[in-house]
C-alpha positions, 0 to 999 in steps of 0.5 A: 812222559812229563817232568816230575814236579815237587811241591814240598822241600825240607832242608836236610840235616845230615846225621849218621843215626837219625833218619829223615821223617819220611823217605824222600822223592828226590834230593836237591844238592845246592853245593857241590861235593859228595852225598852219602845217601842211605837208601830205603834198604839201608845201604849207604851209597856215595854220589859225587855231585855238582852244584844244582844237581837233582838226585831222584832217590828214595833216601831215608837219611844222608850221613854226616860222615863223608858228606861234603855237599851243602845246601841239601833239600829233601823234595816231596810230591804230595 
């Protein structure tokens, strides 16, 4: 099984109400902190991340409240 490659990246603007245009294939965390990811089923989950961490998650939103990580990018395979 090879590495997963992403060929599209979009900066994530955190919001407690506005979903991303589409589900992510993964989230790149550029700056360390907490990411409050809202999964496909609507459940919000907290992840404590280090700088440069990849979260291989299908996320529909990243909540602004309690998210302290920075430089978040939605990654997609197209």
